[in-house]
Legacy VTK file of the C-alpha trace (Angstrom):
# vtk DataFile Version 3.0
C-alpha trace
ASCII
DATASET POLYDATA
POINTS 189 float
137.358 134.883 125.072
133.932 134.060 123.688
133.514 132.259 120.384
130.129 132.928 118.881
129.005 131.621 115.533
125.657 132.069 113.957
124.220 129.534 111.610
121.030 130.136 109.739
119.040 128.232 107.201
116.210 129.814 105.313
114.111 127.619 103.086
112.731 129.024 99.851
109.068 129.818 100.470
106.909 129.215 97.415
103.874 131.478 97.098
102.264 129.626 94.180
103.114 127.059 91.521
101.714 126.433 88.030
102.321 123.290 85.967
102.234 124.042 82.244
103.147 120.605 80.876
103.504 117.161 82.449
104.459 113.799 80.937
104.614 110.435 82.693
105.802 107.190 81.109
103.357 104.353 81.840
104.265 100.755 81.012
100.880 99.192 81.834
97.438 99.775 83.319
95.766 96.899 85.128
92.379 96.578 86.814
91.573 94.364 89.775
88.270 92.468 89.803
86.703 92.579 93.290
85.874 88.869 93.023
89.457 87.741 92.307
92.482 87.153 94.474
94.614 90.251 95.209
97.387 89.019 92.896
95.057 88.591 89.894
94.863 91.764 87.841
93.551 92.080 84.307
95.932 93.917 82.023
93.809 96.413 80.115
96.579 98.374 78.436
100.210 97.546 78.024
102.570 100.214 76.904
104.627 102.012 76.800
102.549 105.151 76.493
102.705 108.656 77.878
100.160 110.156 80.207
100.148 113.818 79.191
98.543 116.859 80.785
98.968 120.529 80.087
97.592 123.795 81.391
94.635 123.853 78.958
92.706 121.205 80.908
91.864 119.444 77.640
90.720 115.852 78.101
92.230 113.252 75.827
91.386 109.582 75.390
94.173 107.341 76.655
92.717 104.123 75.381
89.482 102.461 74.366
89.375 98.758 75.110
87.104 95.905 76.061
87.352 94.616 79.608
85.960 91.342 80.908
82.619 91.711 82.739
82.824 92.147 86.491
83.136 94.579 89.365
86.488 96.332 89.483
87.600 98.128 92.623
91.251 98.977 91.891
93.324 100.335 89.032
97.094 99.956 88.907
99.382 102.220 86.876
102.904 100.959 86.365
105.430 103.768 85.943
108.548 102.022 84.637
111.630 102.962 82.630
112.040 101.964 79.013
114.135 98.848 78.479
117.387 98.963 76.513
115.723 97.721 73.336
112.873 100.231 73.725
115.392 103.076 74.099
116.816 102.156 70.704
113.337 101.735 69.208
111.939 105.069 70.479
115.051 107.301 70.373
113.705 109.499 67.549
110.015 109.152 68.392
108.214 112.489 68.969
106.201 111.081 71.908
108.728 108.783 73.576
112.014 110.400 72.538
112.590 112.331 75.769
112.168 109.079 77.729
114.483 107.127 75.394
117.791 108.389 76.748
120.511 106.944 78.940
118.953 108.852 81.888
115.847 106.635 81.540
113.541 109.237 83.082
109.883 108.482 83.727
108.519 111.935 84.618
108.927 115.402 83.090
107.042 118.380 84.520
107.458 121.978 83.372
106.043 125.119 84.877
106.818 128.100 87.021
106.494 129.209 90.615
106.658 132.441 92.567
108.848 133.035 95.552
109.126 136.485 97.088
107.275 137.916 94.088
109.848 136.523 91.650
108.727 134.170 88.871
110.997 131.148 88.415
110.673 128.553 85.670
111.316 124.895 86.392
111.719 121.562 84.676
111.247 118.745 87.181
112.657 115.419 85.983
112.565 112.051 87.744
113.608 108.499 86.941
111.406 107.178 89.755
109.626 103.873 89.104
106.449 103.057 90.936
103.239 101.087 90.812
100.315 103.365 91.662
97.284 101.512 92.989
94.035 103.483 93.027
91.248 102.071 95.167
87.915 103.264 93.814
85.280 104.673 96.188
82.699 102.494 94.468
83.529 99.479 92.306
83.042 99.926 88.563
80.539 97.434 87.181
81.626 96.417 83.680
78.783 94.906 81.693
78.862 93.864 78.021
75.480 95.572 77.490
76.717 99.149 77.938
79.773 101.344 77.685
81.476 102.480 80.870
83.733 105.505 80.806
86.444 106.045 83.353
88.133 109.416 83.438
91.444 110.162 85.082
92.202 113.442 86.755
95.909 114.084 86.486
96.711 116.627 89.184
100.429 117.284 88.630
100.556 120.316 90.978
99.741 117.970 93.896
103.206 116.479 93.470
104.616 119.693 94.874
102.298 119.975 97.878
103.171 118.636 101.295
102.570 120.777 104.398
103.550 123.695 102.128
104.253 124.096 98.428
107.617 122.487 97.748
109.958 124.345 95.436
110.672 122.043 92.466
114.406 122.016 93.073
116.981 119.319 93.626
116.787 119.961 97.400
113.189 118.696 97.391
113.568 115.913 94.779
113.040 112.984 97.178
110.155 114.701 98.990
108.392 115.409 95.683
108.928 111.823 94.484
107.182 110.610 97.659
104.078 112.484 96.451
103.747 110.546 93.154
100.908 108.405 94.499
98.733 111.536 94.912
98.567 112.839 91.381
96.214 110.469 89.530
92.539 110.214 90.511
89.981 107.974 88.783
86.517 109.360 88.084
83.653 107.224 86.734
81.347 108.945 84.258
LINES 1 190
189 0 1 2 3 4 5 6 7 8 9 10 11 12 13 14 15 16 17 18 19 20 21 22 23 24 25 26 27 28 29 30 31 32 33 34 35 36 37 38 39 40 41 42 43 44 45 46 47 48 49 50 51 52 53 54 55 56 57 58 59 60 61 62 63 64 65 66 67 68 69 70 71 72 73 74 75 76 77 78 79 80 81 82 83 84 85 86 87 88 89 90 91 92 93 94 95 96 97 98 99 100 101 102 103 104 105 106 107 108 109 110 111 112 113 114 115 116 117 118 119 120 121 122 123 124 125 126 127 128 129 130 131 132 133 134 135 136 137 138 139 140 141 142 143 144 145 146 147 148 149 150 151 152 153 154 155 156 157 158 159 160 161 162 163 164 165 166 167 168 169 170 171 172 173 174 175 176 177 178 179 180 181 182 183 184 185 186 187 188
């Protein structure tokens, strides 16, 4: 007698993906002066605040601040959960309210994707914490005599790209969270 079993696994193939709204909770932004020790970063913005991007491509000012003169070659973004006291403080806040829950999430991304011609909506949520360090191609020279603008490109769809487009489902949660370091790019203007 022959016992034959067939096992098959078919992954969901995503044809395309569109992010319509993305929010990331940032606790601090720090810049590293090329002349200082690796552990010495200048805090340029402490939070919390929300990095927000939507499908319109509209640019918004995150902050406007004075930074000590020098050449800066790295920017660090700290993605951290709200503390217990901050949860109480921001529970009813229109900007921070969705982050001020017992889930203590740090990332919310909404959008849709197509698989087999079918449109599926998604809401990707993560409570991942991470420090993102961006090394700039060329150091930014901050001088008191002129204004330097630094723009950030927030490419949320890159979170869902590995060798293929990852479906934003629970099955791919860990793989998508590994991509977090790819979705913020600094651009000097």
